[in-house]
C-alpha positions in Angstrom: 0.0 0.0 0.0 1.4 3.4 -1.0 0.5 6.7 0.6 1.4 10.1 -0.7 1.7 13.5 0.9 -1.8 15.0 1.2 -0.7 18.1 -0.8 0.2 16.8 -4.3 2.0 20.0 -5.1 4.6 19.2 -2.4 7.1 16.6 -3.2 9.6 14.7 -1.1 13.0 14.2 -2.9 15.3 11.6 -1.3 19.0 11.1 -2.2 20.8 8.1 -0.8 24.6 8.1 -1.1 26.4 10.9 -2.8 24.6 10.9 -6.1 21.8 8.4 -6.1 18.3 10.0 -6.5 15.5 7.7 -5.2 12.8 7.7 -7.8 9.4 9.1 -6.6 7.9 5.6 -7.2 10.3 4.3 -4.5 9.3 6.9 -1.9 6.5 4.8 -0.4 5.3 7.2 2.3 6.0 10.7 3.3 3.7 12.0 6.0 3.0 12.4 9.7 4.1 9.3 11.7 1.1 7.6 13.3 0.9 8.0 17.0 3.4 10.9 17.2 2.8 14.6 17.2 4.8 16.6 14.7 7.1 13.7 13.6 7.5 13.4 9.9 8.2 9.9 8.6 9.6 9.0 5.2 9.7 5.4 3.9 11.7 4.6 0.8 13.3 1.7 -0.9 17.1 1.5 -0.6 18.7 1.0 -4.0 19.7 -2.6 -4.6 23.3 -1.6 -5.4 23.8 0.2 -2.1 27.0 -1.0 -0.4 26.7 -2.4 3.1 27.6 0.1 5.8 26.5 3.7 6.5 24.6 5.4 3.8 24.2 9.2 3.8 20.6 10.3 3.2 19.5 13.8 2.1 15.8 14.8 2.0 14.4 17.9 0.3 10.8 18.5 1.3 9.0 21.6 0.1 12.3 23.3 -0.6 13.8 22.5 2.8 17.0 20.5 2.7 18.0 18.2 5.6 21.6 18.8 4.6 21.7 22.3 6.1 20.8 23.6 9.6 18.1 26.2 10.3 20.7 29.0 9.8 21.4 27.6 6.3 25.1 27.3 6.6 26.3 24.2 8.5 26.1 20.7 7.0 24.0 18.2 8.9 24.6 14.5 8.4 21.8 11.9 8.4 22.8 8.3 7.9 21.1 4.9 7.7 22.8 1.6 8.1 22.6 -0.9 5.2 23.2 -4.6 5.7 22.8 -7.4 3.2 
C-alpha cells in the first residue's frame, strides 16, 4: 500500500549516497508518523546496489533541505545503516 503526501504539489525528494536519487515511485510514504505529534516519517526503498555500511541520506521537502541547519550554513549529516 502506498501513501502520498496530502498536498500533491509538495514533493519529497530523497537522495541516498552521494549521487543516487531515489525515484518518486520508490518513496513509499511521506507524512506524519502515526501515534506521534509533529514527527514526519519517510519510507523509501534503498537502492539494490547500495553498499553495506553507513549510507548518507538527504531529503528535500517543500524546498527544505536536511543537509543544512536552520541557519542555512552548516552541513548536517543523516545516515542509515545498510546490511545485506
